[in-house]
N, C-alpha and C positions, 0 to 999 in steps of 0.2 A: 847742709842742709840738705835729703832728701825731700820735696813733698806729698804729704800726706793722703794715701789711697782714697778713690771717691766711688771704688769697689763696692757693690754691695755685702759680697761675702765677708768683708774686713769688718773684723769686730770693732775697732774702733770708728768705722764709718758708723753701724750699726750704732754705737755710743752718742755718737756727735747728731745724730736727725733727729732727735727728739723736741732739740731747742727750736729747730724752725718751724715743727708742728704747732708747739707750743707758742712762739710767737706770732704767727697768724693767726693761731685761733683768741690770742689772746689781742690783738690788735682788731680782730671783727665785733670781740665782745663791747670792750671798751669804747668804741666807734658806735655800734649799736648806741649802747646807754648814753652815749653825749646826744647824739640824734634825739634819741628819745627824752632828753633834758633840756634840749633845745624848742623842742615844742610844744612838751609841760608847761616850760616860763613863756613862750609867748600869748602860750593862751590862757593862760595867769595874770599876764600883763594886760590882754586883751580886755581878760575876765572885768578887772581892776577900775583899768580907763573905761568900760563902756565901748571900747571900737569893736569894729569887726573883728570877727575869728581868724579869719584866711588871710586877711593881709600879715594882721601882725604874727602868726605865725608863721610865716613866710619871710619876711623879715628876720625875723629875729635868728631862724634858722639859717638864711645865707646869709647875714651877716657875722650872724656868729663864725658859719664854716670858715667865712675868707678871715676871720681875723686867726682862728686859729691856724689856717693853713701859713699865712704871712708868720706868725710866728715860728714855726716849722722850719720856715725858708730861715727864717733869720738867726734862725740855731741854727742849720746848716750850715751856714756862710762862714759865723763864727765859730765852727766847730763844734757847740754844746749841745747834737743830737743825743738822744737816748739809745 
């Protein structure tokens, strides 16, 4: 079996190239929504507990991002990645 052509004039190339753009844009949107949600959650927790806002937001964003990265790593190790 011959590998598919990667030449831009190939009609199959143009039909396949849109998914990558959508995937990258989708990941950027999802990452942004998650980051904003983590900031909001940190602010809400600080307000509810009467704690200083900046350290609470930083704590939630840093540990939330670390937890998601570790989850993605475990998924990759076991072949369960999206």
